[in-house]
PQR file with spaces between the fields and no chain letter, atoms N, CA, C, O and H, PARSE charges and radii, in Angstrom:
ATOM       1  N    MET     1      80.696   39.347  132.187 -0.4000 1.5000
ATOM       2  CA   MET     1      79.947   37.698  131.851 -0.0000 2.0000
ATOM       3  C    MET     1      78.753   38.447  131.480  0.5500 1.7000
ATOM       4  O    MET     1      78.669   39.632  131.801 -0.5500 1.4000
ATOM       5  N    ALA     2      77.819   37.863  130.831 -0.4000 1.5000
ATOM       6  CA   ALA     2      75.924   38.301  131.251 -0.0000 2.0000
ATOM       7  C    ALA     2      75.455   36.890  131.506  0.5500 1.7000
ATOM       8  O    ALA     2      75.951   35.857  131.057 -0.5500 1.4000
ATOM       9  H    ALA     2      77.888   36.900  130.570  0.4000 1.0000
ATOM      10  N    GLN     3      74.303   37.038  132.390 -0.4000 1.5000
ATOM      11  CA   GLN     3      73.483   36.544  132.907 -0.0000 2.0000
ATOM      12  C    GLN     3      72.276   35.649  131.637  0.5500 1.7000
ATOM      13  O    GLN     3      71.948   35.933  130.485 -0.5500 1.4000
ATOM      14  H    GLN     3      73.901   37.877  132.756  0.4000 1.0000
ATOM      15  N    LYS     4      72.003   34.805  132.329 -0.4000 1.5000
ATOM      16  CA   LYS     4      70.922   33.885  131.567 -0.0000 2.0000
ATOM      17  C    LYS     4      69.926   34.588  131.477  0.5500 1.7000
ATOM      18  O    LYS     4      69.242   35.014  132.407 -0.5500 1.4000
ATOM      19  H    LYS     4      72.269   34.575  133.265  0.4000 1.0000
ATOM      20  N    GLY     5      69.757   34.783  130.149 -0.4000 1.5000
ATOM      21  CA   GLY     5      67.952   35.173  129.665 -0.0000 2.0000
ATOM      22  C    GLY     5      68.125   36.931  129.584  0.5500 1.7000
ATOM      23  O    GLY     5      67.074   37.542  129.390 -0.5500 1.4000
ATOM      24  H    GLY     5      70.312   34.436  129.393  0.4000 1.0000
ATOM      25  N    ILE     6      69.152   37.588  129.697 -0.4000 1.5000
ATOM      26  CA   ILE     6      69.657   38.778  129.398 -0.0000 2.0000
ATOM      27  C    ILE     6      70.588   38.779  128.172  0.5500 1.7000
ATOM      28  O    ILE     6      71.577   38.121  127.847 -0.5500 1.4000
ATOM      29  H    ILE     6      70.006   37.091  129.855  0.4000 1.0000
ATOM      30  N    LYS     7      69.827   39.851  127.582 -0.4000 1.5000
ATOM      31  CA   LYS     7      70.445   39.671  125.597 -0.0000 2.0000
ATOM      32  C    LYS     7      72.238   40.576  126.165  0.5500 1.7000
ATOM      33  O    LYS     7      72.270   41.452  127.029 -0.5500 1.4000
ATOM      34  H    LYS     7      69.024   40.385  127.846  0.4000 1.0000
ATOM      35  N    THR     8      73.183   40.185  125.602 -0.4000 1.5000
ATOM      36  CA   THR     8      74.147   40.871  125.405 -0.0000 2.0000
ATOM      37  C    THR     8      73.958   42.145  124.608  0.5500 1.7000
ATOM      38  O    THR     8      72.851   42.524  124.226 -0.5500 1.4000
ATOM      39  H    THR     8      73.157   39.473  124.900  0.4000 1.0000
ATOM      40  N    THR     9      75.070   42.775  124.381 -0.4000 1.5000
ATOM      41  CA   THR     9      74.552   44.199  123.701 -0.0000 2.0000
ATOM      42  C    THR     9      74.449   43.512  122.237  0.5500 1.7000
ATOM      43  O    THR     9      73.399   43.665  121.614 -0.5500 1.4000
ATOM      44  H    THR     9      75.970   42.467  124.691  0.4000 1.0000
ATOM      45  N    LYS    10      75.570   42.716  121.633 -0.4000 1.5000
ATOM      46  CA   LYS    10      75.597   42.545  120.678 -0.0000 2.0000
ATOM      47  C    LYS    10      74.026   41.882  119.880  0.5500 1.7000
ATOM      48  O    LYS    10      73.568   42.080  118.755 -0.5500 1.4000
ATOM      49  H    LYS    10      76.424   42.592  122.139  0.4000 1.0000
ATOM      50  N    GLN    11      73.480   40.988  121.123 -0.4000 1.5000
ATOM      51  CA   GLN    11      72.498   40.152  120.461 -0.0000 2.0000
ATOM      52  C    GLN    11      71.383   41.029  120.420  0.5500 1.7000
ATOM      53  O    GLN    11      70.474   40.667  119.673 -0.5500 1.4000
ATOM      54  H    GLN    11      73.852   40.827  122.038  0.4000 1.0000
ATOM      55  N    SER    12      71.214   42.196  121.097 -0.4000 1.5000
ATOM      56  CA   SER    12      70.066   42.967  121.102 -0.0000 2.0000
ATOM      57  C    SER    12      70.445   43.789  120.143  0.5500 1.7000
ATOM      58  O    SER    12      69.426   44.302  119.680 -0.5500 1.4000
ATOM      59  H    SER    12      71.952   42.490  121.704  0.4000 1.0000
ATOM      60  N    GLN    13      71.773   44.333  119.392 -0.4000 1.5000
ATOM      61  CA   GLN    13      71.733   45.294  118.351 -0.0000 2.0000
ATOM      62  C    GLN    13      71.109   44.010  116.835  0.5500 1.7000
ATOM      63  O    GLN    13      70.183   44.395  116.121 -0.5500 1.4000
ATOM      64  H    GLN    13      72.600   43.916  119.768  0.4000 1.0000
ATOM      65  N    LYS    14      71.632   42.883  116.626 -0.4000 1.5000
ATOM      66  CA   LYS    14      71.270   41.651  115.853 -0.0000 2.0000
ATOM      67  C    LYS    14      69.905   41.859  115.976  0.5500 1.7000
ATOM      68  O    LYS    14      69.303   42.062  114.921 -0.5500 1.4000
ATOM      69  H    LYS    14      72.385   42.571  117.206  0.4000 1.0000
ATOM      70  N    ALA    15      69.266   41.859  117.015 -0.4000 1.5000
ATOM      71  CA   ALA    15      68.024   41.637  117.224 -0.0000 2.0000
ATOM      72  C    ALA    15      67.069   43.160  116.197  0.5500 1.7000
ATOM      73  O    ALA    15      66.213   42.982  115.330 -0.5500 1.4000
ATOM      74  H    ALA    15      69.754   41.695  117.872  0.4000 1.0000
ATOM      75  N    GLN    16      67.442   44.117  116.545 -0.4000 1.5000
ATOM      76  CA   GLN    16      66.959   45.898  116.311 -0.0000 2.0000
ATOM      77  C    GLN    16      67.450   45.364  114.796  0.5500 1.7000
ATOM      78  O    GLN    16      66.451   45.414  114.079 -0.5500 1.4000
ATOM      79  H    GLN    16      68.137   44.262  117.249  0.4000 1.0000
ATOM      80  N    THR    17      68.610   44.870  114.029 -0.4000 1.5000
ATOM      81  CA   THR    17      68.841   45.337  112.666 -0.0000 2.0000
ATOM      82  C    THR    17      67.640   44.285  111.909  0.5500 1.7000
ATOM      83  O    THR    17      67.061   44.857  110.985 -0.5500 1.4000
ATOM      84  H    THR    17      69.422   44.829  114.611  0.4000 1.0000
ATOM      85  N    HIS    18      67.285   43.169  112.101 -0.4000 1.5000
ATOM      86  CA   HIS    18      66.811   42.398  111.769 -0.0000 2.0000
ATOM      87  C    HIS    18      65.214   42.441  111.144  0.5500 1.7000
ATOM      88  O    HIS    18      64.186   41.795  111.345 -0.5500 1.4000
ATOM      89  H    HIS    18      67.755   42.703  112.851  0.4000 1.0000
ATOM      90  N    ARG    19      65.618   43.582  110.270 -0.4000 1.5000
ATOM      91  CA   ARG    19      63.845   43.902  109.778 -0.0000 2.0000
ATOM      92  C    ARG    19      63.031   42.924  108.922  0.5500 1.7000
ATOM      93  O    ARG    19      63.579   41.865  108.614 -0.5500 1.4000
ATOM      94  H    ARG    19      66.454   44.107  110.107  0.4000 1.0000
ATOM      95  N    PRO    20      62.021   43.119  108.585 -0.5600 1.5000
ATOM      96  CA   PRO    20      60.889   42.086  107.768  0.2800 2.0000
ATOM      97  C    PRO    20      61.409   41.934  106.560  0.5500 1.7000
ATOM      98  O    PRO    20      61.331   40.826  106.031 -0.5500 1.4000
ATOM      99  N    GLU    21      62.053   43.033  105.876 -0.4000 1.5000
ATOM     100  CA   GLU    21      62.627   42.879  104.543 -0.0000 2.0000
ATOM     101  C    GLU    21      63.866   42.204  104.765  0.5500 1.7000
ATOM     102  O    GLU    21      64.558   41.991  103.769 -0.5500 1.4000
ATOM     103  H    GLU    21      62.117   43.934  106.306  0.4000 1.0000
ATOM     104  N    GLY    22      64.267   41.836  105.856 -0.4000 1.5000
ATOM     105  CA   GLY    22      65.346   40.853  105.815 -0.0000 2.0000
ATOM     106  C    GLY    22      65.045   39.630  105.297  0.5500 1.7000
ATOM     107  O    GLY    22      65.496   38.952  104.374 -0.5500 1.4000
ATOM     108  H    GLY    22      63.705   42.009  106.665  0.4000 1.0000
ATOM     109  N    ARG    23      63.646   39.424  106.600 -0.4000 1.5000
ATOM     110  CA   ARG    23      62.733   38.326  106.222 -0.0000 2.0000
ATOM     111  C    ARG    23      62.277   37.830  104.838  0.5500 1.7000
ATOM     112  O    ARG    23      62.586   36.798  104.243 -0.5500 1.4000
ATOM     113  H    ARG    23      63.280   39.975  107.351  0.4000 1.0000
ATOM     114  N    ILE    24      61.577   38.691  104.536 -0.4000 1.5000
ATOM     115  CA   ILE    24      61.312   37.944  103.069 -0.0000 2.0000
ATOM     116  C    ILE    24      62.477   37.863  101.977  0.5500 1.7000
ATOM     117  O    ILE    24      62.175   37.354  100.897 -0.5500 1.4000
ATOM     118  H    ILE    24      61.326   39.529  105.020  0.4000 1.0000
ATOM     119  N    ALA    25      63.824   38.337  102.173 -0.4000 1.5000
ATOM     120  CA   ALA    25      64.462   37.865  101.308 -0.0000 2.0000
ATOM     121  C    ALA    25      64.963   36.936  101.372  0.5500 1.7000
ATOM     122  O    ALA    25      65.411   36.387  100.366 -0.5500 1.4000
ATOM     123  H    ALA    25      64.069   38.750  103.050  0.4000 1.0000
ATOM     124  N    ARG    26      65.069   36.415  102.603 -0.4000 1.5000
ATOM     125  CA   ARG    26      65.656   35.148  103.096 -0.0000 2.0000
ATOM     126  C    ARG    26      65.061   34.013  102.703  0.5500 1.7000
ATOM     127  O    ARG    26      65.535   32.995  102.199 -0.5500 1.4000
ATOM     128  H    ARG    26      64.705   36.861  103.421  0.4000 1.0000
ATOM     129  N    TRP    27      63.647   34.397  103.079 -0.4000 1.5000
ATOM     130  CA   TRP    27      62.598   33.503  102.533 -0.0000 2.0000
ATOM     131  C    TRP    27      62.836   33.366  100.675  0.5500 1.7000
ATOM     132  O    TRP    27      63.320   32.397  100.088 -0.5500 1.4000
ATOM     133  H    TRP    27      63.262   35.225  103.489  0.4000 1.0000
ATOM     134  N    TRP    28      62.478   34.271  100.242 -0.4000 1.5000
ATOM     135  CA   TRP    28      63.018   33.914   98.736 -0.0000 2.0000
ATOM     136  C    TRP    28      63.855   32.886   98.550  0.5500 1.7000
ATOM     137  O    TRP    28      63.742   31.774   98.035 -0.5500 1.4000
ATOM     138  H    TRP    28      62.086   35.058  100.718  0.4000 1.0000
ATOM     139  N    ARG    29      64.880   33.592   99.172 -0.4000 1.5000
ATOM     140  CA   ARG    29      66.360   32.656   98.582 -0.0000 2.0000
ATOM     141  C    ARG    29      66.447   31.183   98.898  0.5500 1.7000
ATOM     142  O    ARG    29      67.159   30.431   98.233 -0.5500 1.4000
ATOM     143  H    ARG    29      64.971   34.495   99.591  0.4000 1.0000
ATOM     144  N    GLU    30      65.612   30.722  100.064 -0.4000 1.5000
ATOM     145  CA   GLU    30      65.315   29.949  100.441 -0.0000 2.0000
ATOM     146  C    GLU    30      64.627   29.179   99.632  0.5500 1.7000
ATOM     147  O    GLU    30      65.009   28.066   99.268 -0.5500 1.4000
ATOM     148  H    GLU    30      65.034   31.333  100.604  0.4000 1.0000
ATOM     149  N    THR    31      63.396   29.805   99.244 -0.4000 1.5000
ATOM     150  CA   THR    31      62.229   29.073   98.565 -0.0000 2.0000
ATOM     151  C    THR    31      63.101   28.689   96.875  0.5500 1.7000
ATOM     152  O    THR    31      63.051   27.757   96.071 -0.5500 1.4000
ATOM     153  H    THR    31      63.085   30.708   99.540  0.4000 1.0000
ATOM     154  N    ILE    32      63.759   29.839   96.959 -0.4000 1.5000
ATOM     155  CA   ILE    32      64.357   29.357   94.905 -0.0000 2.0000
ATOM     156  C    ILE    32      65.008   27.919   95.618  0.5500 1.7000
ATOM     157  O    ILE    32      64.663   26.773   95.329 -0.5500 1.4000
ATOM     158  H    ILE    32      63.800   30.595   97.612  0.4000 1.0000
ATOM     159  N    GLY    33      65.955   28.285   96.542 -0.4000 1.5000
ATOM     160  CA   GLY    33      66.809   26.807   97.087 -0.0000 2.0000
ATOM     161  C    GLY    33      66.146   25.870   96.925  0.5500 1.7000
ATOM     162  O    GLY    33      66.615   24.971   96.228 -0.5500 1.4000
ATOM     163  H    GLY    33      66.235   29.215   96.777  0.4000 1.0000
ATOM     164  N    GLU    34      64.762   25.710   97.519 -0.4000 1.5000
ATOM     165  CA   GLU    34      64.015   24.382   97.377 -0.0000 2.0000
ATOM     166  C    GLU    34      63.831   23.718   96.141  0.5500 1.7000
ATOM     167  O    GLU    34      64.166   22.585   95.797 -0.5500 1.4000
ATOM     168  H    GLU    34      64.381   26.441   98.085  0.4000 1.0000
ATOM     169  N    LEU    35      62.930   25.096   95.211 -0.4000 1.5000
ATOM     170  CA   LEU    35      62.674   24.401   93.958 -0.0000 2.0000
ATOM     171  C    LEU    35      63.978   24.242   93.086  0.5500 1.7000
ATOM     172  O    LEU    35      63.788   23.523   92.105 -0.5500 1.4000
ATOM     173  H    LEU    35      62.658   26.017   95.491  0.4000 1.0000
ATOM     174  N    ARG    36      65.043   24.658   93.189 -0.4000 1.5000
ATOM     175  CA   ARG    36      66.732   24.000   92.193 -0.0000 2.0000
ATOM     176  C    ARG    36      66.576   22.207   92.807  0.5500 1.7000
ATOM     177  O    ARG    36      66.698   21.227   92.072 -0.5500 1.4000
ATOM     178  H    ARG    36      65.197   25.242   93.986  0.4000 1.0000
ATOM     179  N    LYS    37      66.365   22.173   93.888 -0.4000 1.5000
ATOM     180  CA   LYS    37      65.758   20.758   94.074 -0.0000 2.0000
ATOM     181  C    LYS    37      65.283   19.344   93.942  0.5500 1.7000
ATOM     182  O    LYS    37      65.426   18.146   94.184 -0.5500 1.4000
ATOM     183  H    LYS    37      66.266   22.970   94.485  0.4000 1.0000
ATOM     184  N    VAL    38      64.451   20.574   93.245 -0.4000 1.5000
ATOM     185  CA   VAL    38      63.043   19.862   92.971 -0.0000 2.0000
ATOM     186  C    VAL    38      63.688   18.919   91.769  0.5500 1.7000
ATOM     187  O    VAL    38      64.720   19.131   91.131 -0.5500 1.4000
ATOM     188  H    VAL    38      64.335   21.548   93.048  0.4000 1.0000
ATOM     189  N    ASN    39      62.735   17.785   91.656 -0.4000 1.5000
ATOM     190  CA   ASN    39      62.961   16.973   90.618 -0.0000 2.0000
ATOM     191  C    ASN    39      62.008   17.407   89.603  0.5500 1.7000
ATOM     192  O    ASN    39      60.891   17.361   90.118 -0.5500 1.4000
ATOM     193  H    ASN    39      61.897   17.613   92.174  0.4000 1.0000
ATOM     194  N    TRP    40      61.946   17.767   88.517 -0.4000 1.5000
ATOM     195  CA   TRP    40      60.763   18.203   87.757 -0.0000 2.0000
ATOM     196  C    TRP    40      60.400   17.483   86.729  0.5500 1.7000
ATOM     197  O    TRP    40      61.287   17.480   85.875 -0.5500 1.4000
ATOM     198  H    TRP    40      62.853   17.805   88.098  0.4000 1.0000
ATOM     199  N    PRO    41      59.333   16.776   86.397 -0.5600 1.5000
ATOM     200  CA   PRO    41      58.977   16.010   85.176  0.2800 2.0000
ATOM     201  C    PRO    41      58.967   16.339   83.905  0.5500 1.7000
ATOM     202  O    PRO    41      58.513   17.443   83.602 -0.5500 1.4000
ATOM     203  N    THR    42      59.436   15.508   82.949 -0.4000 1.5000
ATOM     204  CA   THR    42      59.741   16.166   81.139 -0.0000 2.0000
ATOM     205  C    THR    42      58.407   16.670   80.833  0.5500 1.7000
ATOM     206  O    THR    42      57.695   17.107   81.737 -0.5500 1.4000
ATOM     207  H    THR    42      59.805   14.612   83.195  0.4000 1.0000
ATOM     208  N    THR    43      58.068   16.642   79.761 -0.4000 1.5000
ATOM     209  CA   THR    43      57.309   17.488   79.372 -0.0000 2.0000
ATOM     210  C    THR    43      56.446   16.191   78.927  0.5500 1.7000
ATOM     211  O    THR    43      55.244   16.069   79.166 -0.5500 1.4000
ATOM     212  H    THR    43      58.647   16.287   79.027  0.4000 1.0000
ATOM     213  N    PRO    44      57.227   15.260   78.255 -0.5600 1.5000
ATOM     214  CA   PRO    44      56.495   13.672   77.580  0.2800 2.0000
ATOM     215  C    PRO    44      55.623   13.083   78.954  0.5500 1.7000
ATOM     216  O    PRO    44      54.592   12.430   78.792 -0.5500 1.4000
ATOM     217  N    GLU    45      56.263   13.452   80.553 -0.4000 1.5000
ATOM     218  CA   GLU    45      55.989   12.775   81.794 -0.0000 2.0000
ATOM     219  C    GLU    45      54.224   13.996   82.181  0.5500 1.7000
ATOM     220  O    GLU    45      53.052   13.801   82.504 -0.5500 1.4000
ATOM     221  H    GLU    45      57.100   13.982   80.684  0.4000 1.0000
ATOM     222  N    ALA    46      55.034   15.051   81.898 -0.4000 1.5000
ATOM     223  CA   ALA    46      53.331   15.944   82.670 -0.0000 2.0000
ATOM     224  C    ALA    46      52.690   16.036   81.545  0.5500 1.7000
ATOM     225  O    ALA    46      51.537   16.391   81.791 -0.5500 1.4000
ATOM     226  H    ALA    46      55.986   15.210   81.636  0.4000 1.0000
ATOM     227  N    LEU    47      52.899   15.864   80.195 -0.4000 1.5000
ATOM     228  CA   LEU    47      51.473   15.238   79.279 -0.0000 2.0000
ATOM     229  C    LEU    47      50.342   14.397   79.811  0.5500 1.7000
ATOM     230  O    LEU    47      49.172   14.592   80.142 -0.5500 1.4000
ATOM     231  H    LEU    47      53.836   15.576   79.994  0.4000 1.0000
ATOM     232  N    ARG    48      51.440   13.064   79.735 -0.4000 1.5000
ATOM     233  CA   ARG    48      50.995   11.724   80.543 -0.0000 2.0000
ATOM     234  C    ARG    48      50.187   11.481   81.725  0.5500 1.7000
ATOM     235  O    ARG    48      49.313   10.654   81.987 -0.5500 1.4000
ATOM     236  H    ARG    48      52.390   12.906   79.466  0.4000 1.0000
ATOM     237  N    LEU    49      50.751   12.481   82.394 -0.4000 1.5000
ATOM     238  CA   LEU    49      50.100   12.343   83.875 -0.0000 2.0000
ATOM     239  C    LEU    49      49.110   13.075   83.932  0.5500 1.7000
ATOM     240  O    LEU    49      48.162   12.723   84.634 -0.5500 1.4000
ATOM     241  H    LEU    49      51.460   13.153   82.181  0.4000 1.0000
ATOM     242  N    THR    50      49.066   14.339   83.180 -0.4000 1.5000
ATOM     243  CA   THR    50      47.751   14.884   83.034 -0.0000 2.0000
ATOM     244  C    THR    50      46.723   14.398   82.466  0.5500 1.7000
ATOM     245  O    THR    50      45.565   14.650   82.801 -0.5500 1.4000
ATOM     246  H    THR    50      49.836   14.625   82.610  0.4000 1.0000
ATOM     247  N    ARG    51      47.105   13.574   81.453 -0.4000 1.5000
ATOM     248  CA   ARG    51      45.813   12.537   80.622 -0.0000 2.0000
ATOM     249  C    ARG    51      45.277   12.022   81.952  0.5500 1.7000
ATOM     250  O    ARG    51      44.305   12.333   82.640 -0.5500 1.4000
ATOM     251  H    ARG    51      48.046   13.370   81.181  0.4000 1.0000
ATOM     252  N    ILE    52      46.461   10.931   82.098 -0.4000 1.5000
ATOM     253  CA   ILE    52      45.988   10.069   83.471 -0.0000 2.0000
ATOM     254  C    ILE    52      45.013   10.955   84.287  0.5500 1.7000
ATOM     255  O    ILE    52      43.856   10.541   84.212 -0.5500 1.4000
ATOM     256  H    ILE    52      47.251   10.678   81.540  0.4000 1.0000
ATOM     257  N    VAL    53      45.162   11.984   84.993 -0.4000 1.5000
ATOM     258  CA   VAL    53      44.279   12.731   85.803 -0.0000 2.0000
ATOM     259  C    VAL    53      43.036   12.821   85.583  0.5500 1.7000
ATOM     260  O    VAL    53      42.118   12.440   86.309 -0.5500 1.4000
ATOM     261  H    VAL    53      46.102   12.320   85.054  0.4000 1.0000
ATOM     262  N    LEU    54      42.955   13.683   83.871 -0.4000 1.5000
ATOM     263  CA   LEU    54      42.085   13.444   83.631 -0.0000 2.0000
ATOM     264  C    LEU    54      40.972   12.912   83.068  0.5500 1.7000
ATOM     265  O    LEU    54      39.917   13.426   82.696 -0.5500 1.4000
ATOM     266  H    LEU    54      43.701   13.992   83.281  0.4000 1.0000
ATOM     267  N    ILE    55      41.477   11.525   83.065 -0.4000 1.5000
ATOM     268  CA   ILE    55      40.655   10.383   82.487 -0.0000 2.0000
ATOM     269  C    ILE    55      40.045   10.228   83.834  0.5500 1.7000
ATOM     270  O    ILE    55      38.818   10.319   83.856 -0.5500 1.4000
ATOM     271  H    ILE    55      42.334   11.108   83.367  0.4000 1.0000
ATOM     272  N    VAL    56      40.600   10.030   84.859 -0.4000 1.5000
ATOM     273  CA   VAL    56      40.164   10.085   85.688 -0.0000 2.0000
ATOM     274  C    VAL    56      39.303   10.453   86.574  0.5500 1.7000
ATOM     275  O    VAL    56      38.745    9.726   87.396 -0.5500 1.4000
ATOM     276  H    VAL    56      41.597    9.956   84.840  0.4000 1.0000
ATOM     277  N    MET    57      39.140   11.930   86.380 -0.4000 1.5000
ATOM     278  CA   MET    57      38.338   13.031   86.311 -0.0000 2.0000
ATOM     279  C    MET    57      36.896   12.883   86.070  0.5500 1.7000
ATOM     280  O    MET    57      35.996   13.066   86.890 -0.5500 1.4000
ATOM     281  H    MET    57      39.593   12.520   85.713  0.4000 1.0000
ATOM     282  N    LEU    58      36.790   12.518   84.806 -0.4000 1.5000
ATOM     283  CA   LEU    58      36.330   12.206   83.840 -0.0000 2.0000
ATOM     284  C    LEU    58      35.244   11.045   84.113  0.5500 1.7000
ATOM     285  O    LEU    58      34.043   11.141   83.861 -0.5500 1.4000
ATOM     286  H    LEU    58      37.521   12.369   84.141  0.4000 1.0000
ATOM     287  N    LEU    59      35.929    9.874   84.703 -0.4000 1.5000
ATOM     288  CA   LEU    59      35.339    8.604   85.347 -0.0000 2.0000
ATOM     289  C    LEU    59      34.306    8.699   86.304  0.5500 1.7000
ATOM     290  O    LEU    59      33.161    8.252   86.373 -0.5500 1.4000
ATOM     291  H    LEU    59      36.904    9.796   84.908  0.4000 1.0000
ATOM     292  N    MET    60      35.179    9.558   87.182 -0.4000 1.5000
ATOM     293  CA   MET    60      34.757    9.625   88.761 -0.0000 2.0000
ATOM     294  C    MET    60      33.643   10.771   88.775  0.5500 1.7000
ATOM     295  O    MET    60      32.995   11.076   89.776 -0.5500 1.4000
ATOM     296  H    MET    60      36.109    9.921   87.126  0.4000 1.0000
ATOM     297  N    SER    61      33.503   11.427   87.375 -0.4000 1.5000
ATOM     298  CA   SER    61      32.426   12.275   87.533 -0.0000 2.0000
ATOM     299  C    SER    61      30.947   12.105   87.083  0.5500 1.7000
ATOM     300  O    SER    61      29.950   12.815   87.208 -0.5500 1.4000
ATOM     301  H    SER    61      34.029   11.179   86.562  0.4000 1.0000
ATOM     302  N    LEU    62      31.193   10.843   86.489 -0.4000 1.5000
ATOM     303  CA   LEU    62      30.611   10.037   85.685 -0.0000 2.0000
ATOM     304  C    LEU    62      29.693    9.195   86.600  0.5500 1.7000
ATOM     305  O    LEU    62      28.474    9.027   86.580 -0.5500 1.4000
ATOM     306  H    LEU    62      32.003   10.266   86.387  0.4000 1.0000
ATOM     307  N    MET    63      30.527    8.785   87.295 -0.4000 1.5000
ATOM     308  CA   MET    63      30.340    7.455   88.206 -0.0000 2.0000
ATOM     309  C    MET    63      29.678    8.179   89.395  0.5500 1.7000
ATOM     310  O    MET    63      28.574    7.693   89.642 -0.5500 1.4000
ATOM     311  H    MET    63      31.517    8.921   87.311  0.4000 1.0000
ATOM     312  N    LEU    64      30.109    9.436   90.392 -0.4000 1.5000
ATOM     313  CA   LEU    64      29.499   10.182   90.881 -0.0000 2.0000
ATOM     314  C    LEU    64      27.646   10.610   90.959  0.5500 1.7000
ATOM     315  O    LEU    64      26.709   10.483   91.747 -0.5500 1.4000
ATOM     316  H    LEU    64      31.006    9.830   90.192  0.4000 1.0000
ATOM     317  N    GLY    65      27.964   11.265   89.358 -0.4000 1.5000
ATOM     318  CA   GLY    65      26.661   11.626   88.674 -0.0000 2.0000
ATOM     319  C    GLY    65      25.426   10.297   88.806  0.5500 1.7000
ATOM     320  O    GLY    65      24.344   10.351   89.390 -0.5500 1.4000
ATOM     321  H    GLY    65      28.725   11.368   88.717  0.4000 1.0000
ATOM     322  N    LEU    66      25.811    9.563   88.325 -0.4000 1.5000
ATOM     323  CA   LEU    66      25.469    8.382   88.063 -0.0000 2.0000
ATOM     324  C    LEU    66      24.720    7.795   89.730  0.5500 1.7000
ATOM     325  O    LEU    66      23.526    7.706   90.012 -0.5500 1.4000
ATOM     326  H    LEU    66      26.691    9.519   87.850  0.4000 1.0000
ATOM     327  N    PHE    67      25.605    7.561   90.364 -0.4000 1.5000
ATOM     328  CA   PHE    67      24.907    7.167   92.098 -0.0000 2.0000
ATOM     329  C    PHE    67      23.905    8.976   92.327  0.5500 1.7000
ATOM     330  O    PHE    67      22.718    8.828   92.620 -0.5500 1.4000
ATOM     331  H    PHE    67      26.576    7.634   90.135  0.4000 1.0000
ATOM     332  N    ASP    68      24.203    9.870   92.246 -0.4000 1.5000
ATOM     333  CA   ASP    68      23.689   11.095   92.702 -0.0000 2.0000
ATOM     334  C    ASP    68      22.016   10.630   91.909  0.5500 1.7000
ATOM     335  O    ASP    68      21.069   10.401   92.661 -0.5500 1.4000
ATOM     336  H    ASP    68      25.167    9.990   92.009  0.4000 1.0000
ATOM     337  N    PHE    69      21.847   10.544   90.484 -0.4000 1.5000
ATOM     338  CA   PHE    69      20.747   10.120   89.959 -0.0000 2.0000
ATOM     339  C    PHE    69      19.841    9.020   90.732  0.5500 1.7000
ATOM     340  O    PHE    69      18.761    9.159   91.307 -0.5500 1.4000
ATOM     341  H    PHE    69      22.616   10.729   89.872  0.4000 1.0000
ATOM     342  N    ILE    70      20.592    7.972   90.559 -0.4000 1.5000
ATOM     343  CA   ILE    70      19.972    6.785   91.081 -0.0000 2.0000
ATOM     344  C    ILE    70      19.297    7.340   92.834  0.5500 1.7000
ATOM     345  O    ILE    70      18.113    7.580   93.074 -0.5500 1.4000
ATOM     346  H    ILE    70      21.469    7.859   90.093  0.4000 1.0000
ATOM     347  N    PHE    71      20.673    7.440   94.017 -0.4000 1.5000
ATOM     348  CA   PHE    71      19.960    7.962   95.010 -0.0000 2.0000
ATOM     349  C    PHE    71      18.810    8.784   94.721  0.5500 1.7000
ATOM     350  O    PHE    71      17.711    8.445   95.158 -0.5500 1.4000
ATOM     351  H    PHE    71      21.634    7.245   93.822  0.4000 1.0000
ATOM     352  N    SER    72      18.974   10.015   93.909 -0.4000 1.5000
ATOM     353  CA   SER    72      17.383   10.967   93.847 -0.0000 2.0000
ATOM     354  C    SER    72      16.600   10.319   93.656  0.5500 1.7000
ATOM     355  O    SER    72      15.787   10.485   94.566 -0.5500 1.4000
ATOM     356  H    SER    72      19.868   10.290   93.554  0.4000 1.0000
ATOM     357  N    ARG    73      16.144    9.352   92.763 -0.4000 1.5000
ATOM     358  CA   ARG    73      14.957    8.683   92.234 -0.0000 2.0000
ATOM     359  C    ARG    73      14.683    7.794   93.469  0.5500 1.7000
ATOM     360  O    ARG    73      13.586    7.781   94.028 -0.5500 1.4000
ATOM     361  H    ARG    73      16.804    9.217   92.024  0.4000 1.0000
ATOM     362  N    LEU    74      15.735    7.057   93.859 -0.4000 1.5000
ATOM     363  CA   LEU    74      15.255    6.202   95.339 -0.0000 2.0000
ATOM     364  C    LEU    74      14.703    7.034   96.656  0.5500 1.7000
ATOM     365  O    LEU    74      13.913    6.709   97.542 -0.5500 1.4000
ATOM     366  H    LEU    74      16.626    7.068   93.405  0.4000 1.0000
ATOM     367  N    LEU    75      15.316    8.026   96.455 -0.4000 1.5000
ATOM     368  CA   LEU    75      14.258    9.153   97.623 -0.0000 2.0000
ATOM     369  C    LEU    75      13.342    9.715   96.832  0.5500 1.7000
ATOM     370  O    LEU    75      12.433   10.287   97.434 -0.5500 1.4000
ATOM     371  H    LEU    75      15.958    8.290   95.735  0.4000 1.0000
ATOM     372  N    ALA    76      13.305    9.727   95.701 -0.4000 1.5000
ATOM     373  CA   ALA    76      11.695   10.465   95.593 -0.0000 2.0000
ATOM     374  C    ALA    76      10.699    9.450   95.509  0.5500 1.7000
ATOM     375  O    ALA    76       9.556    9.642   95.925 -0.5500 1.4000
ATOM     376  H    ALA    76      14.043    9.263   95.212  0.4000 1.0000
ATOM     377  N    LEU    77      11.053    8.431   95.016 -0.4000 1.5000
ATOM     378  CA   LEU    77      10.199    7.206   95.648 -0.0000 2.0000
ATOM     379  C    LEU    77       9.474    6.638   96.639  0.5500 1.7000
ATOM     380  O    LEU    77       8.343    6.167   96.757 -0.5500 1.4000
ATOM     381  H    LEU    77      11.981    8.275   94.678  0.4000 1.0000
ATOM     382  N    ILE    78      11.008    6.912   97.738 -0.4000 1.5000
ATOM     383  CA   ILE    78      10.576    6.676   99.369 -0.0000 2.0000
ATOM     384  C    ILE    78       9.628    7.984   99.580  0.5500 1.7000
ATOM     385  O    ILE    78       8.704    7.799  100.373 -0.5500 1.4000
ATOM     386  H    ILE    78      11.927    7.294   97.642  0.4000 1.0000
ATOM     387  N    ILE    79       9.713    9.262   98.998 -0.4000 1.5000
ATOM     388  CA   ILE    79       8.887   10.435   99.845 -0.0000 2.0000
ATOM     389  C    ILE    79       7.589   10.422   99.035  0.5500 1.7000
ATOM     390  O    ILE    79       6.615   10.738   99.719 -0.5500 1.4000
ATOM     391  H    ILE    79      10.463    9.413   98.354  0.4000 1.0000
ATOM     392  N    ALA    80       7.330   10.147   97.794 -0.4000 1.5000
ATOM     393  CA   ALA    80       6.107   10.076   97.490 -0.0000 2.0000
ATOM     394  C    ALA    80       5.136    8.918   97.673  0.5500 1.7000
ATOM     395  O    ALA    80       3.965    9.032   97.313 -0.5500 1.4000
ATOM     396  H    ALA    80       8.121    9.890   97.238  0.4000 1.0000
């Protein structure tokens, strides 16, 4: 009977045979398994969502550019 905290012979052998290559292969198999569970969008959905993202980016960049211009002019008036 093994004491608590002391590994038995089978456990220590198992720990020694657990190589990094095995961990990488297991990680890869698990990753592929998770990717199969993903609900991937259809092509029309992906195109529609891409358009939405591009439009929002364009609007936000215009808004931020406008705020930057306004605040830089105000700061120039205060300093000058």
